[in-house]
C-alpha positions in Angstrom: 10.8 -129.3 102.2 11.5 -127.0 104.9 8.3 -126.2 107.3 7.8 -122.3 108.0 5.6 -121.8 110.7 5.7 -118.0 110.5 2.1 -116.5 110.7 0.4 -113.9 108.6 0.9 -110.2 110.4 -1.6 -107.2 109.5 1.1 -105.5 107.2 1.4 -108.8 105.3 -2.6 -108.1 104.3 -3.6 -106.3 101.0 -7.3 -105.7 100.3 -7.8 -104.5 96.5 -11.3 -103.0 95.5 -11.9 -103.6 92.0 -8.3 -102.4 90.7 -7.4 -100.3 93.9 -5.6 -101.0 96.9 -7.4 -99.6 99.9 -4.6 -98.0 101.8 -7.3 -96.7 104.5 -8.2 -100.1 105.7 -8.3 -100.6 109.3 -9.8 -104.4 109.7 -11.4 -107.5 107.4 -13.6 -110.0 108.5 -15.7 -112.4 106.8 -17.6 -115.8 106.5 -19.6 -118.1 105.0 -22.5 -119.7 106.6 -24.7 -122.6 105.3 -27.8 -123.2 106.7 -28.1 -126.7 108.0 -31.2 -128.6 109.9 -31.3 -132.3 111.1 -33.9 -134.4 109.3 -35.9 -136.4 111.8 -38.0 -139.3 110.8 -39.5 -142.1 112.8 -37.7 -142.6 116.1 -35.9 -139.9 118.2 -32.6 -139.5 116.2 -32.1 -137.6 113.2 -31.7 -139.6 110.0 -29.5 -136.9 107.9 -28.4 -133.4 107.8 -29.7 -131.2 105.3 -28.2 -128.2 103.9 -30.0 -124.9 102.7 -28.7 -121.5 101.4 -25.3 -120.3 101.9 -24.5 -116.6 102.9 -21.3 -114.5 102.8 -21.2 -111.6 105.4 -18.5 -109.6 106.7 -17.3 -106.1 107.9 -14.8 -103.6 106.2 -13.2 -100.8 108.6 -11.6 -98.1 107.1 -10.9 -94.4 107.6 -12.8 -91.3 106.9 -10.6 -90.8 103.8 -11.0 -94.5 102.3 -14.6 -94.0 103.1 -15.1 -90.9 101.3 -13.2 -92.3 98.4 -15.5 -95.4 98.1 -18.8 -93.2 98.6 -17.4 -91.0 95.9 -17.1 -93.8 93.6 -20.6 -94.4 92.5 -23.1 -91.6 91.7 -26.1 -93.0 94.2 -23.7 -93.4 97.1 -21.7 -96.3 98.6 -24.7 -98.7 99.5 -25.3 -98.8 95.3 -21.6 -99.5 94.9 -21.0 -103.6 93.9 -17.8 -104.4 93.9 -15.1 -107.8 94.2 -12.5 -107.7 96.8 -9.1 -109.4 96.6 -7.9 -110.1 100.2 -3.8 -111.0 99.7 -2.4 -112.4 102.6 1.6 -112.9 102.6 4.3 -110.7 101.6 6.5 -112.3 98.6 9.7 -109.9 99.5 9.9 -112.0 102.9 9.7 -115.6 100.8 5.8 -116.0 101.6 3.5 -117.9 99.1 0.7 -115.4 98.4 -2.5 -116.9 99.2 -5.8 -114.9 98.3 -9.5 -114.9 99.1 -11.9 -113.1 96.8 -15.5 -111.7 97.6 -17.6 -111.6 94.9 -20.3 -109.0 94.0 -19.8 -107.4 97.5 -22.4 -104.6 98.7 -22.7 -102.6 101.6 -25.7 -102.9 103.9 -25.1 -99.9 106.0 -23.2 -96.5 106.0 -22.7 -94.0 108.2 -19.9 -91.9 110.4 -19.2 -91.2 113.8 -16.5 -89.6 116.0 -15.8 -88.7 119.8 -14.0 -86.6 121.8 -10.3 -87.0 121.8 -10.4 -89.5 118.4 -7.7 -88.8 116.4 -9.2 -89.9 113.2 -12.7 -91.6 112.1 -12.9 -95.6 111.8 -15.7 -96.7 109.8 -17.1 -100.2 109.8 -19.0 -101.3 106.6 -21.2 -104.4 107.0 -21.5 -106.1 103.8 -23.5 -108.9 102.1 -21.7 -111.0 99.0 -22.6 -113.6 96.3 -19.6 -115.8 96.3 -16.4 -116.2 98.6 -13.5 -118.1 96.9 -10.7 -118.9 99.3 -7.2 -119.6 98.5 -7.4 -119.1 94.9 
């Protein structure tokens, strides 16, 4: 077995929303968080670590044209939209094995647009929450 130390590059990432490749993507970040708490009983040391709810949060950053496309895809606007994202890492043409993460039942929590003097394009950050994160599908 050959060892390949090549890292994924931005050009190797494809984000699919529903069945559509988001070509106006500028960034994606997501994380899964679990509530944890030490259970203290008699004495000063913890007895165990208890776990609680799991949450999935992140931000999808897109160009204004991609934002408008997403916004128009639901009659009530972007915050009413619910979709699944597939994030593909790797370029099979380069011989990379494809790795896929899936974010299920994603909903955006905020929307808004801003621009500054001398901006060449608008970049819009869309924070989201989701119900499930499946990694390396």
